[in-house]
C-alpha positions in Angstrom: 36.0 11.5 129.3 34.1 9.0 131.5 31.1 7.7 129.7 31.4 6.2 126.2 27.7 6.7 125.8 28.1 10.4 125.7 30.6 10.3 122.8 29.0 7.5 120.7 28.6 6.8 117.9 32.4 6.5 117.4 33.8 3.9 115.0 34.9 1.8 117.9 32.2 2.4 120.6 33.8 0.1 123.2 37.2 1.7 122.9 36.9 5.5 122.6 39.5 8.2 123.0 38.8 11.9 123.4 40.3 12.8 120.0 39.9 11.2 116.6 39.4 12.6 113.1 36.8 11.2 110.7 38.2 10.8 107.1 34.8 10.2 105.5 34.0 12.3 102.5 35.4 12.8 99.0 38.5 10.8 97.9 40.1 10.4 94.5 39.1 7.1 92.9 40.0 4.8 90.0 39.4 1.3 88.7 42.1 -1.4 87.8 45.4 0.6 87.9 46.9 3.4 89.9 46.4 6.4 87.5 48.9 9.1 86.7 46.0 11.5 86.7 42.9 11.0 88.9 39.8 11.7 86.9 37.0 10.8 89.3 36.1 11.0 93.0 34.1 8.8 95.4 32.3 9.5 98.7 33.8 7.3 101.4 32.7 5.1 103.1 30.1 4.2 100.4 31.1 1.3 98.1 31.4 2.2 94.4 28.4 0.0 93.5 26.1 2.2 95.5 24.5 5.5 94.4 25.6 7.4 97.5 29.3 6.8 96.5 28.8 9.1 93.5 29.9 6.2 91.3 27.0 3.7 91.2 28.6 1.2 88.9 27.4 -2.4 89.7 29.6 -4.1 87.1 32.5 -6.4 88.0 35.6 -4.5 88.9 38.1 -6.6 90.8 40.5 -3.9 91.8 39.8 -0.3 92.9 42.1 2.5 94.1 41.6 5.4 96.5 43.7 8.4 97.3 43.3 11.5 99.4 45.4 14.3 101.1 45.7 14.4 104.9 46.3 17.9 106.1 48.1 18.9 109.3 44.8 20.3 110.5 43.2 16.9 110.3 46.2 15.3 112.1 45.9 17.9 114.8 42.1 17.2 115.1 43.0 13.6 115.8 44.9 14.7 118.9 48.4 14.2 117.6 51.0 15.8 119.9 54.8 15.0 119.7 55.0 14.9 123.6 51.7 13.6 125.1 50.2 11.7 122.1 53.2 10.9 119.7 51.5 7.8 118.1 49.2 8.4 115.2 47.1 5.5 114.0 45.2 5.2 110.7 42.2 2.9 111.2 39.8 1.2 108.8 36.5 -0.2 109.9 36.2 -2.6 106.9 37.6 -2.9 103.4 36.3 -5.7 101.1 38.1 -7.9 100.5 42.0 -7.5 100.4 43.8 -4.2 100.6 47.2 -2.5 100.7 47.8 0.9 102.1 50.6 3.5 101.4 51.4 6.9 103.0 53.6 9.2 101.0 54.7 6.3 98.9 55.8 4.1 101.8 53.9 0.9 102.2 52.1 0.7 105.6 50.8 -2.9 105.2 48.2 -5.3 104.0 44.9 -6.7 105.3 42.7 -9.6 104.2 39.1 -10.0 105.3 36.2 -7.8 104.1 34.3 -7.4 107.4 36.9 -6.7 110.0 38.9 -3.7 111.2 42.6 -3.0 111.0 45.1 -0.1 111.4 48.6 1.1 110.9 50.9 3.4 112.8 51.8 6.3 110.5 53.8 8.8 112.7 57.1 7.7 111.3 56.0 8.4 107.7 54.7 12.0 108.1 56.2 14.8 106.0 56.6 18.1 107.7 55.0 21.4 106.4 53.0 19.7 103.7 50.0 17.4 103.1 50.3 13.7 103.4 49.3 11.5 100.5 47.2 8.4 101.5 46.7 5.7 98.9 44.6 2.5 99.2 44.3 -0.4 96.8 41.4 -2.8 97.3 41.0 -6.2 95.6 37.6 -8.0 95.6 37.5 -10.7 93.0 33.9 -11.5 92.0 34.9 -14.9 90.7 36.8 -16.0 93.8 34.1 -17.9 95.6 36.7 -19.1 98.2 36.7 -15.7 99.9 34.0 -15.1 102.5 31.4 -12.9 100.8 28.1 -13.5 102.4 25.2 -12.3 100.2 27.4 -10.6 97.6 26.9 -12.0 94.2 29.7 -13.6 92.2 27.7 -13.1 88.9 27.5 -9.8 87.0 23.9 -9.2 88.1 22.1 -10.0 91.3 20.2 -13.2 91.2 18.0 -15.4 93.5 19.1 -14.4 97.1 22.4 -12.7 96.3 22.8 -9.0 95.9 25.1 -6.4 94.3 28.6 -6.5 95.5 30.2 -4.2 98.1 33.8 -3.5 96.9 36.5 -1.7 98.8 36.0 0.7 101.7 32.5 0.4 103.3 33.0 1.3 107.0 34.6 4.4 108.5 38.2 5.5 108.1 39.7 7.6 110.8 42.8 8.9 112.5 43.5 8.5 116.2 46.4 9.8 118.3 47.5 7.9 121.4 50.3 7.9 124.0 53.4 5.9 123.1 52.1 3.0 125.1 48.4 2.6 124.5 45.4 0.2 124.9 44.9 -1.5 121.5 42.3 -4.1 122.5 39.9 -4.4 125.4 37.4 -7.2 126.3 35.0 -7.7 129.2 33.7 -11.0 130.5 31.0 -10.9 133.2 30.6 -13.5 136.0 27.2 -12.9 137.5 27.4 -15.5 140.3 30.9 -14.4 141.2 30.0 -10.6 141.1 33.1 -9.9 139.0 34.1 -8.6 135.6 37.3 -9.8 133.9 39.1 -7.3 131.8 41.5 -8.5 129.0 43.8 -5.7 127.9 46.1 -5.6 125.0 48.7 -2.9 124.4 50.3 -1.8 121.2 53.8 -2.5 122.7 55.3 -3.7 125.9 55.0 -1.2 128.8 57.8 0.6 130.4 58.9 -0.6 133.9 56.7 0.8 136.6 53.6 1.3 134.3 50.3 0.9 136.1 46.8 0.2 135.0 43.6 1.7 136.5 40.2 0.3 135.8 37.0 2.0 137.1 33.4 0.7 136.5 30.5 3.1 137.1 26.8 3.3 136.8 25.9 7.0 136.8 27.8 8.6 139.7 28.2 5.3 141.6 31.5 3.5 141.4 30.7 -0.2 141.2 34.3 -1.4 141.3 37.8 -0.2 140.7 41.3 -1.8 140.5 44.9 -0.6 140.1 47.8 -2.9 139.3 51.2 -2.9 137.8 51.7 -3.9 134.1 54.7 -6.0 133.1 53.6 -7.5 129.8 51.9 -6.4 126.6 48.8 -8.4 127.5 47.1 -8.4 130.9 44.0 -9.9 132.5 42.5 -8.4 135.7 39.4 -9.2 137.6 37.3 -6.3 139.1 35.1 -7.2 142.0 31.6 -5.6 142.2 30.8 -5.7 145.9 27.2 -4.4 145.4 26.4 -7.3 143.1 27.1 -9.8 145.9 23.7 -9.0 147.4 21.6 -11.8 146.0 18.4 -9.8 146.6 19.5 -6.7 144.8 21.9 -7.8 142.1 19.3 -7.9 139.3 18.7 -4.2 139.4 21.8 -3.6 137.2 21.4 -6.6 134.9 21.2 -5.9 131.1 18.1 -7.2 129.4 15.8 -6.1 126.5 13.3 -4.6 129.1 16.1 -2.7 130.9 19.3 -2.5 128.9 21.5 -1.1 131.6 25.1 -0.3 130.5 28.0 0.0 132.9 30.6 2.7 132.0 34.2 1.7 132.1 37.4 3.8 132.1 40.9 2.3 131.6 44.0 4.4 132.2 47.5 3.2 131.4 50.3 5.7 131.8 49.4 8.7 129.6 46.6 6.8 127.8 42.9 6.8 128.7 40.0 5.0 127.0 36.3 4.9 127.7 34.3 1.7 127.2 31.1 0.0 128.5 29.7 -3.4 129.2 26.5 -5.1 130.2 26.0 -7.4 133.2 24.2 -10.4 131.8 24.5 -14.1 131.1 23.3 -16.3 128.2 22.7 -20.0 128.3 20.4 -22.8 127.1 18.8 -25.5 129.3 15.8 -27.9 129.2 14.7 -26.8 125.8 14.8 -23.1 126.6 16.9 -20.0 125.8 18.0 -18.3 129.1 18.9 -14.7 129.6 20.1 -14.0 133.2 18.9 -17.5 134.1 15.4 -16.7 133.0 13.6 -18.3 130.0 13.2 -15.8 127.2 11.3 -16.5 124.0 13.1 -14.9 121.0 11.0 -12.9 118.6 13.6 -12.3 116.0 13.7 -10.9 112.4 16.2 -11.6 109.7 18.1 -8.4 108.7 20.2 -8.3 105.6 21.8 -5.0 106.6 21.4 -3.7 103.0 20.2 -0.2 101.9 19.3 0.6 98.3 21.4 3.7 98.1 24.4 2.6 100.2 24.3 -1.3 100.1 26.2 -2.9 103.0 27.3 0.5 104.3 24.7 2.4 106.3 23.5 5.6 104.5 24.3 7.6 107.7 25.4 7.0 111.3 21.9 7.9 112.4 20.4 5.2 110.1 22.0 2.6 112.4 20.2 3.7 115.4 17.0 4.2 113.4 17.2 0.5 112.3 17.5 -0.7 115.9 14.6 1.4 117.0 12.5 0.3 114.1 13.1 -3.4 114.7 12.0 -3.0 118.4 9.0 -0.9 117.4 7.8 -3.8 115.2 7.6 -6.0 118.2 10.8 -8.0 117.9 13.3 -8.4 120.7 16.1 -9.9 118.5 17.6 -9.7 115.1 19.6 -12.1 113.1 22.0 -10.0 111.0 22.4 -12.3 108.0 25.8 -13.1 106.4 27.4 -9.9 107.6 29.5 -8.6 110.5 27.5 -5.5 111.1 29.0 -2.0 111.8 30.0 -1.8 115.5 27.9 1.4 115.8 24.8 -0.8 115.1 26.0 -3.1 117.8 26.3 -0.1 120.1 22.7 1.0 119.5 21.5 -2.6 120.0 23.4 -2.6 123.4 21.9 0.7 124.4 18.3 0.0 123.3 18.1 -3.7 124.3 18.0 -5.5 121.0 19.4 -9.1 121.1 21.6 -10.1 118.1 22.9 -13.2 116.5 26.4 -12.7 115.2 26.9 -14.5 111.9 29.9 -15.1 109.6 29.8 -14.2 105.9 30.1 -17.4 103.9 32.5 -18.6 101.3 31.0 -20.8 98.5 33.7 -23.4 98.1 35.3 -26.0 100.4 39.1 -25.9 100.1 42.1 -25.4 102.3 42.2 -21.8 101.1 38.5 -21.1 102.0 39.0 -22.9 105.4 41.9 -20.6 106.2 40.2 -17.4 105.1 36.9 -18.2 106.9 38.7 -19.1 110.1 40.9 -16.1 110.2 38.1 -13.6 109.5 35.8 -15.3 112.0 38.4 -15.0 114.7 38.7 -11.3 113.9 34.9 -10.9 114.2 35.0 -12.6 117.6 37.9 -10.4 118.6 36.0 -7.3 117.6 32.5 -8.1 118.9 32.6 -10.5 121.9 32.2 -7.8 124.6 28.8 -6.6 123.2 26.0 -7.6 125.6 23.5 -7.6 122.8 25.2 -10.5 120.9 23.7 -13.6 122.4 24.6 -16.3 119.9 27.4 -17.1 117.4 26.6 -18.5 113.9 29.8 -19.5 112.0 28.0 -21.3 109.2 24.5 -21.0 107.5 22.6 -23.6 105.4 25.8 -25.5 104.6 27.1 -22.6 102.4 30.7 -23.4 101.8 30.2 -26.9 103.2 27.5 -28.1 100.8 28.4 -31.8 101.1 28.7 -31.9 104.9 26.4 -34.9 105.1 28.7 -37.0 103.0 32.2 -35.5 103.4 33.7 -36.1 106.8 36.2 -33.2 106.2 33.3 -30.7 105.8 31.6 -32.0 108.9 35.0 -31.8 110.8 35.3 -28.2 109.7 31.8 -27.2 110.9 32.4 -28.9 114.2 35.9 -27.5 114.5 34.9 -23.9 113.8 32.0 -24.2 116.4 34.5 -25.6 119.0 37.0 -22.9 118.2 34.3 -20.3 118.7 33.5 -21.8 122.2 37.3 -21.8 123.0 37.5 -18.1 122.3 34.1 -17.2 123.9 32.5 -19.8 126.2 29.8 -17.4 127.3 27.3 -17.8 124.4 25.5 -20.6 122.6 27.0 -21.6 119.2 25.1 -22.7 116.1 27.5 -24.8 114.0 25.3 -24.5 110.8 22.1 -22.6 111.0 19.0 -24.2 109.3 20.0 -27.9 108.9 22.9 -30.4 109.0 23.9 -29.4 112.4 27.3 -30.6 113.6 27.5 -29.8 117.2 25.1 -26.9 117.7 23.8 -25.7 121.1 20.4 -24.9 119.5 18.5 -26.9 117.0 17.6 -24.3 114.4 15.3 -25.0 111.4 14.5 -23.1 108.2 11.0 -23.7 107.1 9.0 -21.6 104.5 5.9 -23.6 104.6 3.0 -21.1 104.3 0.3 -23.6 105.6 -0.5 -22.8 109.3 -2.0 -26.2 109.9 1.2 -27.9 108.7 3.3 -25.6 111.0 1.1 -26.5 114.0 1.6 -30.2 113.4 5.3 -30.0 112.6 6.2 -28.1 115.7 3.8 -29.8 118.1 4.7 -32.2 120.9 7.8 -34.2 120.3 9.1 -32.0 117.5 12.7 -31.5 118.8 13.6 -35.3 118.9 11.6 -36.0 115.7 13.4 -33.3 113.8 16.9 -34.0 115.2 16.7 -37.6 114.1 15.3 -37.0 110.6 15.0 -34.9 107.4 14.0 -31.3 107.9 11.4 -29.3 106.0 14.0 -28.2 103.3 14.8 -31.9 102.5 18.1 -31.9 104.3 19.3 -34.0 107.3 18.9 -31.9 110.4 22.0 -33.3 112.1 25.2 -34.9 111.1 27.7 -36.8 113.3 27.1 -37.5 117.0 23.6 -37.7 118.4 22.0 -34.3 119.1 21.5 -33.2 122.7 17.8 -33.8 123.4 17.7 -30.9 125.9 18.8 -28.3 123.2 16.2 -25.6 122.4 14.3 -25.8 119.1 14.1 -22.6 117.1 12.6 -21.7 113.7 15.2 -19.3 112.5 13.9 -18.7 109.0 10.2 -18.7 108.2 7.5 -16.6 106.5 9.1 -14.8 103.6 5.6 -13.6 102.4 5.8 -11.3 99.4 3.5 -8.4 99.3 4.6 -6.0 96.5 1.7 -5.9 94.0 3.6 -3.8 91.4 6.9 -5.7 91.7 8.3 -8.6 89.6 10.5 -9.6 92.5 9.8 -12.7 94.5 9.1 -14.2 97.9 8.6 -17.7 99.4 4.8 -17.2 99.2 2.6 -14.4 97.9 -0.1 -12.1 99.3 -2.2 -10.4 96.6 -3.6 -7.6 98.9 -2.8 -5.8 102.1 -5.6 -7.6 103.9 -4.3 -11.0 102.7 -0.8 -10.1 103.8 -2.1 -9.3 107.3 -4.1 -12.5 107.5 -1.2 -14.7 106.3 1.2 -13.2 108.8 -1.3 -13.5 111.6 -2.1 -17.1 110.8 1.5 -18.2 110.6 2.4 -16.4 113.8 -0.6 -17.8 115.6 0.3 -21.3 114.5 3.9 -20.9 115.8 2.9 -19.4 119.1 0.7 -22.4 119.7 3.8 -24.7 119.6 4.7 -26.1 123.0 8.3 -26.8 121.8 9.6 -23.7 120.0 12.0 -21.5 122.1 12.0 -18.8 119.5 11.4 -17.7 115.8 13.0 -15.5 113.2 10.9 -14.0 110.5 12.2 -13.5 106.9 12.7 -10.7 106.6 12.9 -7.1 107.8 13.0 -5.3 104.5 12.6 -5.9 100.8 16.1 -6.3 99.4 16.8 -5.9 95.7 14.9 -8.8 93.9 13.5 -10.1 97.2 10.1 -8.6 98.1 9.5 -10.6 101.3 10.1 -7.8 103.8 7.7 -6.4 106.4 9.1 -3.1 105.1 10.0 -1.8 101.7 13.6 -1.4 100.8 13.3 2.3 101.9 12.1 1.2 105.4 8.4 2.0 104.8 6.1 -0.4 106.6 3.7 -2.4 104.4 1.2 -2.6 107.3 0.8 -0.1 110.2 3.6 -0.6 112.6 1.3 -1.1 115.6 -0.5 -3.8 113.6 2.8 -5.6 112.8 3.7 -5.3 116.4 0.5 -6.9 117.5 1.0 -9.8 115.1 4.6 -10.4 116.1 4.1 -10.1 119.8 0.6 -11.6 120.0 -0.8 -8.6 121.8 -3.7 -6.3 120.8 -2.9 -3.5 118.4 
């Protein structure tokens, strides 16, 4: 097992083992209380609100229960072996929002946070010669607006820009067998000028004396760098030198970019454990009003993606749908996507890495400001960074959006301190990407000045984003009527980006809404073209993000329908977005 790209999509594409067993499929299911007799089933990993789950109940149910049998055949398929792989781990991609897990009546543990992964060692709880009984309780209280929920509605029915809830299990569940001492976490940090890659390795337990670690980085059949060293602690950091990248005239050949998304295969061996991973050689920065990828200015043509499907909600309807989504975004002429209020499935991130789609990583918001919401938001955001910071496709972090959860940031110094603090904490964990403290307005220490503006008048847009726009906006009130910055003076060299605009509704037979309305296909085309032409004429914008990719429930402002059917010919949309002939 050398190349992770040959075995993807796996639930953890950057930490793959040869054997694992998927537990998707039919589970027993109940609301509210653990039943004595189970009377219904659910298809995991689809949330019970979604049709594909087999339940399709969008009402408020704060507590749900799951149960299934684990056979010894499934355990064997995960690679479990009492000698070479004696550790068996039960892993969950995401369970919204709080959950407790039992095996054969023994409590394995708890987890809080609806968008992040967790797991438990289960080998000591296995019963011989019979099936294992796995039970999961998930609690997702609709009325608790202090828990990070993103676009999930707290009301009974979806309203305005919030959608049906996603309760309980909504990402893969799987079994994975490992050696007794095994790699539990793995991160890569690239230093392009230094021609090095830093590996951060975390083990499940302290290693035995004499344990060694071997790291090998390859591109195809070429070994780019390798390292072997002794391990004495549960966590280790090692730097792998890439001699070929020291050639300043040739190093760009292996760089990752949207035009050439080159991935470097990585193998890590520790004792009896071996994992496959990958990374991309690239850098991200901002300077002189521009966004830089590999030290070159790159104009971002982005689209807002809600990551919501009508039949499966926040869960993807199939693994293939995640790759299809990435390919479709690129086919429409975009080079980036802002996944909105959701920590997207890692398999989507893998396909973005592989196909060259830039992503903005965004935190799901809570809707109150309190010590409880601060703690919940911070813990979950740190887990998102832990999971995703090695993906080359992610180029920006967004811990807050439109002052959600910090609505009075302009007047409450505590809320401004939280926004600044979470942005600084993000930089402390990952200093390799720009950070947007609060996307849209009321920035408190952002590296990019981002604006949300749904003005449908092209002439107004031309004027607003003409010469002098960055300094004028940074000092004043934005298009949405909110201060653009709070606290210290904004860096005048920061890039200016329009990260929500458009929102044109074209759905003649729908009662849903958009920010402006097109009555016909030709009017929809002309409105899109006029808005894009106006923004392309701006000498100050470093990028844009159109709202939005698809219609989503009551919102009909997508370029595509909810079922991913384009409202205009794909080539025509691409020409409008990219400014090239169809």
